[in-house]
C-alpha positions in Angstrom: 9.2 -4.4 2.4 5.6 -5.1 3.0 4.1 -5.5 6.4 0.8 -5.5 8.2 0.1 -2.4 10.1 -0.7 -4.6 13.1 2.8 -6.1 13.1 5.3 -4.6 15.6 7.6 -1.9 14.0 11.2 -3.0 13.5 14.3 -0.8 13.7 15.1 -1.5 10.1 11.6 -0.5 8.7 12.8 2.8 7.6 10.0 5.1 6.4 6.6 3.4 7.2 3.8 4.3 4.8 0.2 3.1 5.1 -1.1 2.5 1.5 -4.8 1.6 2.3 -7.6 3.8 1.2 -9.5 3.3 4.6 -8.1 3.5 8.0 -7.5 0.0 9.5 -9.8 -1.2 12.3 -8.6 -1.5 15.8 -5.6 1.0 15.4 -5.7 4.4 16.8 -4.0 7.0 14.7 -1.9 8.1 17.7 -0.6 4.5 18.1 -0.1 3.7 14.4 3.7 4.3 14.4 3.8 5.4 10.7 5.4 8.2 8.8 2.7 8.8 6.2 -0.7 7.6 5.1 -0.8 7.7 1.3 -4.4 6.8 0.6 -4.3 8.3 -2.9 -2.0 5.5 -4.1 -4.4 2.8 -2.9 -6.8 1.1 -5.3 -10.2 2.7 -5.9 -13.1 1.6 -3.6 -14.7 -0.1 -6.5 -11.6 -2.2 -7.3 -11.0 -3.0 -3.7 -14.5 -4.2 -3.2 -14.5 -6.3 -6.4 -11.2 -7.9 -5.4 -12.1 -8.8 -1.8 -8.6 -10.3 -1.4 -9.7 -13.4 -3.3 -6.4 -15.1 -4.3 -7.9 -16.3 -7.6 -8.5 -12.7 -8.6 -5.0 -11.4 -7.7 -3.6 -11.4 -11.2 -6.6 -9.5 -12.6 -6.5 -7.2 -9.5 -2.9 -6.4 -10.2 -3.6 -5.6 -13.8 -6.5 -3.3 -13.0 -4.6 -1.6 -10.2 -1.7 -0.9 -12.4 -4.1 0.6 -14.9 -5.4 2.9 -12.1 -1.9 3.9 -11.2 -1.3 4.7 -14.9 -3.8 7.6 -14.8 -2.7 11.1 -14.0 -3.9 10.9 -10.4 -2.3 7.5 -10.0 1.0 8.7 -11.4 0.9 11.7 -9.1 0.2 9.5 -6.0 2.9 7.1 -7.0 5.4 10.0 -7.5 4.5 11.4 -4.1 5.3 8.0 -2.5 8.6 7.8 -4.4 9.6 11.4 -3.5 8.8 10.8 0.2 11.4 8.0 0.5 14.2 9.0 -1.8 17.3 7.3 -0.6 15.5 5.7 2.4 14.4 2.2 3.2 10.5 1.9 2.7 8.0 -0.3 4.5 4.6 -0.4 2.8 1.9 -1.0 5.4 -1.5 -2.6 4.9 -4.3 -4.0 7.0 -4.8 -6.9 4.7 -4.5 -10.3 6.3 -2.7 -11.5 3.2 -0.1 -8.8 2.6 1.5 -10.9 -0.1 -1.6 -10.5 -2.3 -2.4 -6.9 -1.4 -2.0 -3.6 -3.1 1.1 -3.1 -1.0 2.7 -6.2 -2.7 1.8 -4.8 -6.1 3.3 -1.4 -5.2 6.5 -3.0 -3.9 6.9 -4.7 -7.3 6.3 -1.5 -9.2 8.8 0.5 -7.0 11.5 -2.2 -7.3 11.2 -2.4 -11.1 
């Protein structure tokens, strides 16, 4: 499941993992209600800035992001995410206003394949 970090937690969220590279504005770490912050699985700063959450760039963003995740560091970060939630329900958290076209949505697809 993909949710915004600003949304209220739900009982069925399971393990809540923030997958943004930078900490979201307006949220204190003490109030975040998350189990982990895996910034290593997030897109590079360069890719994130290029994308800018432009819906027209989402397909290309997804392709480039998958390429980043196919590097040694990317595979390690993805495996860390998988290992942290084995057998548990996972909620990927992002600060993106459009969670459906965020890195969290791409990660959800990768993890469900």
